[in-house]
C-alpha positions as CSV (number, residue, x, y, z in Angstrom):
1,X,-52.9,27.7,9.8
2,X,-51.5,29.3,6.7
3,X,-48.0,30.8,6.1
4,X,-49.4,34.2,5.7
5,X,-51.3,34.6,9.4
6,X,-47.8,32.7,10.8
7,X,-46.0,35.7,9.5
8,X,-48.5,38.2,10.4
9,X,-48.3,37.3,13.8
10,X,-46.3,39.8,16.7
11,X,-44.2,37.5,18.3
12,X,-42.7,35.1,15.8
13,X,-44.2,31.4,16.5
14,X,-41.8,28.7,16.7
15,X,-42.1,25.3,16.9
16,X,-39.8,23.6,19.6
17,X,-39.0,19.5,20.0
18,X,-37.9,18.9,23.2
19,X,-35.3,16.0,22.3
20,X,-34.7,13.6,24.9
21,X,-36.7,13.4,27.5
22,X,-33.7,12.2,29.9
23,X,-31.6,14.8,29.3
24,X,-31.3,18.7,29.7
25,X,-33.6,19.5,26.8
26,X,-37.1,20.2,28.8
27,X,-35.0,21.8,31.5
28,X,-33.1,24.3,29.3
29,X,-36.4,25.0,27.2
30,X,-38.2,25.8,30.7
31,X,-35.5,28.4,31.6
32,X,-34.9,30.0,28.1
33,X,-38.7,30.2,27.7
34,X,-39.3,31.7,31.2
35,X,-36.2,33.9,30.5
36,X,-37.9,35.1,26.5
37,X,-41.4,35.3,27.9
38,X,-43.0,37.7,25.8
39,X,-40.4,37.6,22.9
40,X,-42.3,34.7,21.1
41,X,-45.1,32.3,21.1
42,X,-43.7,28.8,21.7
43,X,-45.1,25.5,20.1
44,X,-44.0,22.6,22.4
45,X,-44.1,19.0,21.4
46,X,-43.0,16.3,23.7
47,X,-43.9,13.9,26.6
48,X,-47.0,15.3,28.1
49,X,-45.6,14.5,31.8
50,X,-42.7,16.3,31.0
51,X,-44.1,19.4,29.4
52,X,-46.6,19.5,32.6
53,X,-43.7,19.6,35.0
54,X,-41.0,21.5,33.4
55,X,-43.5,24.1,31.8
56,X,-46.7,23.9,33.4
57,X,-45.9,28.1,34.8
58,X,-45.5,29.2,31.2
59,X,-49.5,29.4,31.6
60,X,-49.7,27.7,27.7
61,X,-52.6,25.1,26.9
62,X,-51.7,21.2,27.1
63,X,-52.8,20.1,23.8
64,X,-53.5,16.0,22.5
65,X,-51.7,15.7,19.3
66,X,-54.5,17.1,16.2
67,X,-56.4,19.1,18.3
68,X,-56.6,23.0,16.8
69,X,-54.0,25.3,17.5
70,X,-54.6,28.5,19.7
71,X,-53.2,31.9,18.2
72,X,-50.5,31.9,20.4
73,X,-48.1,29.3,21.9
74,X,-49.1,26.0,23.2
75,X,-47.9,22.6,24.5
76,X,-48.5,19.5,22.5
77,X,-48.2,16.5,24.4
78,X,-47.1,13.7,21.9
79,X,-46.3,10.9,23.7
80,X,-47.2,9.7,27.2
81,X,-44.1,7.5,28.3
82,X,-44.0,5.2,31.3
83,X,-42.1,7.1,34.7
84,X,-39.3,5.0,34.4
85,X,-38.7,6.5,30.7
86,X,-38.3,10.0,32.2
87,X,-36.2,9.6,34.9
88,X,-33.4,12.4,34.2
89,X,-30.0,11.2,33.4
90,X,-31.0,7.8,33.0
91,X,-31.9,6.9,29.6
92,X,-34.9,4.6,28.3
93,X,-35.2,1.8,25.6
94,X,-38.2,4.0,24.5
95,X,-36.5,7.3,24.2
96,X,-34.9,7.1,21.0
97,X,-38.9,6.7,19.2
98,X,-40.0,9.6,21.4
99,X,-37.3,12.3,20.4
100,X,-37.7,11.2,16.9
101,X,-42.0,11.6,17.2
102,X,-41.1,15.1,18.9
103,X,-38.5,16.3,16.1
104,X,-41.2,15.2,13.4
105,X,-44.5,16.6,14.6
106,X,-42.1,20.2,15.2
107,X,-41.0,19.7,11.8
108,X,-44.5,19.2,9.9
109,X,-46.4,22.3,12.1
110,X,-42.9,24.7,10.4
111,X,-44.0,22.9,7.1
112,X,-47.8,23.2,7.6
113,X,-47.2,26.9,8.4
114,X,-48.4,26.6,11.4
115,X,-44.8,27.8,12.7
116,X,-42.4,30.0,11.7
117,X,-39.3,28.4,12.3
118,X,-38.3,25.2,14.0
119,X,-36.0,25.0,17.6
120,X,-34.9,21.6,18.4
121,X,-33.0,20.2,21.8
122,X,-30.9,17.8,21.8
123,X,-31.4,14.6,21.3
124,X,-28.7,11.1,22.0
125,X,-28.0,10.0,18.3
126,X,-27.2,6.9,19.1
127,X,-31.2,6.5,20.5
128,X,-32.7,7.8,17.8
129,X,-31.1,5.5,15.5
130,X,-31.9,2.6,17.3
131,X,-35.8,3.9,16.5
132,X,-34.9,5.3,12.8
133,X,-31.4,3.1,11.3
134,X,-29.0,5.5,9.9
135,X,-29.9,8.4,11.9
136,X,-26.5,10.8,12.8
137,X,-28.0,14.2,13.6
138,X,-30.7,17.0,13.0
139,X,-28.8,18.2,10.0
140,X,-28.7,15.0,7.6
141,X,-32.1,14.1,8.4
142,X,-33.6,18.0,8.0
143,X,-31.3,17.9,4.4
144,X,-33.5,14.3,3.6
145,X,-36.9,15.7,4.6
146,X,-36.5,19.2,2.8
147,X,-35.0,18.1,0.0
148,X,-32.1,20.5,-0.4
149,X,-29.6,20.7,-2.6
150,X,-26.9,21.1,0.0
151,X,-27.2,21.9,3.7
152,X,-24.2,22.8,5.9
153,X,-23.7,23.0,10.1
154,X,-23.1,26.3,11.0
155,X,-22.4,27.5,15.0
156,X,-22.8,31.4,15.2
157,X,-21.9,32.7,18.5
158,X,-21.6,36.6,19.1
159,X,-17.4,36.6,18.4
160,X,-17.1,33.7,16.2
161,X,-19.1,31.7,13.3
162,X,-18.0,28.8,11.8
163,X,-19.4,26.5,9.1
164,X,-18.9,22.9,8.6
165,X,-17.7,21.4,4.9
166,X,-18.3,17.7,6.4
167,X,-20.0,16.9,9.8
168,X,-21.0,13.6,11.4
169,X,-17.8,11.8,9.7
170,X,-15.2,9.3,11.2
171,X,-12.0,10.7,10.0
172,X,-11.0,8.2,7.4
173,X,-13.9,9.0,5.4
174,X,-12.5,13.2,5.1
175,X,-10.5,12.0,2.2
176,X,-13.5,10.9,0.0
177,X,-15.9,13.8,0.9
178,X,-13.0,16.6,0.8
179,X,-13.5,17.7,-2.6
180,X,-12.9,21.3,-4.3
181,X,-16.9,21.0,-5.6
182,X,-18.0,20.2,-1.8
183,X,-15.9,22.7,-0.3
184,X,-17.0,25.7,-3.0
185,X,-20.8,24.6,-2.2
186,X,-20.3,25.0,1.4
187,X,-18.9,28.1,1.1
188,X,-21.6,29.6,-1.5
189,X,-24.2,28.1,1.1
190,X,-22.6,30.2,4.1
191,X,-22.0,33.3,1.9
192,X,-25.3,33.7,0.8
193,X,-26.7,32.7,4.5
194,X,-24.5,35.4,5.5
195,X,-26.2,37.9,3.4
196,X,-29.5,36.8,3.4
197,X,-30.4,35.5,7.1
198,X,-27.5,37.2,8.9
199,X,-27.9,41.1,7.0
200,X,-24.1,41.5,6.2
201,X,-23.7,42.9,2.6
202,X,-20.5,42.0,2.1
203,X,-19.7,38.7,3.9
204,X,-15.7,38.3,4.9
205,X,-15.1,34.4,4.4
206,X,-12.1,32.6,5.5
207,X,-11.1,29.0,4.9
208,X,-9.7,26.9,7.4
209,X,-6.4,24.8,5.7
210,X,-6.1,21.2,6.2
211,X,-2.6,20.6,6.7
212,X,-0.4,22.5,9.7
213,X,1.0,26.2,8.5
214,X,-1.9,25.4,5.4
215,X,1.0,23.0,4.2
216,X,4.0,25.0,4.0
217,X,4.4,25.1,0.5
218,X,3.6,21.0,-0.1
219,X,6.2,20.2,2.8
220,X,3.1,18.9,4.9
221,X,0.9,17.3,2.7
222,X,-0.7,18.8,-0.7
223,X,-4.4,19.3,-0.3
224,X,-4.1,23.0,0.1
225,X,-2.9,23.4,-3.5
226,X,-4.8,20.6,-4.9
227,X,-8.3,20.7,-3.1
228,X,-8.4,23.8,-1.1
229,X,-7.4,26.8,-3.8
230,X,-9.1,25.2,-6.5
231,X,-12.1,25.1,-4.1
232,X,-12.3,28.7,-3.9
233,X,-11.8,29.7,-7.5
234,X,-15.0,27.6,-8.0
235,X,-16.8,29.3,-4.9
236,X,-15.4,33.0,-6.7
237,X,-16.6,32.0,-9.9
238,X,-20.2,31.4,-8.0
239,X,-19.9,35.1,-6.6
240,X,-19.1,33.9,-3.1
241,X,-15.2,34.7,-2.6
242,X,-13.5,33.7,0.9
243,X,-9.7,34.3,1.7
244,X,-7.3,31.8,2.9
245,X,-6.7,28.5,3.0
246,X,-5.2,29.9,6.1
247,X,-3.6,27.9,8.9
248,X,-6.3,26.3,11.4
249,X,-3.9,27.4,14.2
250,X,-4.4,31.2,13.5
251,X,-7.7,31.3,11.7
252,X,-10.3,31.4,14.3
253,X,-7.9,33.7,16.5
254,X,-8.3,36.3,13.5
255,X,-12.2,35.6,13.1
256,X,-13.4,35.9,16.9
257,X,-11.0,39.2,16.7
258,X,-13.7,40.5,14.0
259,X,-11.2,39.9,10.7
260,X,-13.1,37.7,9.3
261,X,-17.3,37.2,9.6
262,X,-16.9,33.5,9.6
263,X,-14.5,30.5,9.0
264,X,-15.2,27.3,6.6
265,X,-13.9,24.6,9.0
266,X,-13.4,21.6,7.1
267,X,-14.3,19.0,9.6
268,X,-16.5,18.8,12.6
269,X,-14.1,19.2,15.7
270,X,-12.0,21.2,13.9
271,X,-14.7,23.5,13.5
272,X,-16.2,23.0,17.0
273,X,-13.3,22.7,19.6
274,X,-12.6,26.9,19.0
275,X,-16.5,27.5,19.4
276,X,-17.2,25.7,22.6
277,X,-13.8,26.8,24.0
278,X,-15.0,30.2,23.4
279,X,-18.6,29.2,24.7
280,X,-16.9,27.7,27.7
281,X,-14.1,30.5,29.1
282,X,-16.0,33.7,27.8
283,X,-19.6,32.7,28.2
284,X,-20.3,33.0,24.0
285,X,-23.2,31.2,24.1
286,X,-23.2,29.8,20.1
287,X,-26.3,28.3,18.3
288,X,-26.0,25.7,15.7
289,X,-28.1,26.8,12.9
290,X,-28.3,24.8,9.7
291,X,-27.9,26.7,6.5
292,X,-29.6,26.2,2.9
293,X,-33.0,24.5,4.2
294,X,-35.8,26.2,3.1
295,X,-37.2,26.7,6.9
296,X,-35.1,28.2,9.5
297,X,-33.7,26.0,12.0
298,X,-31.8,26.2,15.2
299,X,-30.1,24.4,18.3
300,X,-27.9,24.6,21.1
301,X,-24.3,24.0,20.9
302,X,-24.5,21.2,23.7
303,X,-25.3,17.6,23.6
304,X,-27.9,16.1,26.0
305,X,-25.7,15.7,29.2
306,X,-27.3,12.9,31.0
307,X,-24.3,13.8,33.8
308,X,-25.7,16.9,34.5
309,X,-29.6,16.5,33.9
310,X,-32.2,16.9,36.6
311,X,-29.7,18.6,39.2
312,X,-30.4,22.2,38.5
313,X,-27.5,23.3,37.0
314,X,-28.1,23.3,33.1
315,X,-27.5,26.7,31.5
316,X,-30.6,27.8,28.8
317,X,-28.4,30.7,27.7
318,X,-27.7,28.8,24.3
319,X,-31.1,27.9,23.8
320,X,-31.9,31.6,24.6
321,X,-29.6,32.6,21.7
322,X,-30.8,29.4,19.6
323,X,-34.6,30.9,20.4
324,X,-33.2,34.2,19.6
325,X,-31.6,33.2,16.9
326,X,-34.8,31.5,14.9
327,X,-37.2,34.3,15.8
328,X,-34.9,36.7,14.5
329,X,-33.8,34.9,10.6
330,X,-37.7,33.9,10.3
331,X,-38.8,37.6,10.7
332,X,-35.8,38.9,8.2
333,X,-37.4,35.8,5.6
334,X,-40.7,36.9,6.4
335,X,-40.1,40.5,5.5
336,X,-38.5,39.4,2.2
337,X,-41.7,37.7,1.5
């Protein structure tokens, strides 16, 4: 199907990879699509038995890989794993390669123009890494596959958006990765995405500091003066202005209160702790959206959750938000041409 045909569909057609068949991905995807019935046309890539079990009631045809895709949604059975590999909460050695195959098939559908956006259910990074050594997450994999110059992980909720300078890296590596150029590029990517994909004509960005009290004029470190302020100057020269650096113990509260449209955080836990705390306490379902890619990609903000898989307690709220955001951004991009 041509990209033009995809854009013309009344309902956005989204490619969804079902993630770990032993995790909560299949059940949250099923719950989300029941809640969103009629809003999107999903192409679901996963194990045939799981698709039939968890999503058979959606009334979508179950196809073999390579079969022609119908105009609307469909289930595509990429694998036929043994029953032992499909038990909720009990990961299986075959699961890593299977998760990767679902992701590859969904990504290929978007790349061909068969779908307008990619939504990924959670994978086990450790399991996928057994099948693909060096795999550290969807964001990095997609950056490499799309040959994007720079991608940025953003967690976007209704109260707080946070973009990360570094993603899944050990703390000991931060000293080498936190350069003015990398920080400035993150600010620039986030600024552009807020304008183009989120529709904010004048994004209000803030940069979180690295040290307590933003270094307290050098008393607790010099990174704010040596790295962060030069980074802000570089970003501003590119037309991407951000305020700060502000102490991390207050900037997220200020953003959640409405003072900023997004915060640029320097490392994974600095940014994700406040997002997930709001999610847990306020029900503010956040979405992981990858900025800077030529394709649209979103994901829920949680993992495979083996401890609750198959128990019927996993909330589909973040997956619902992820699907809706993917559809919205894809529609905005299609209108821009």
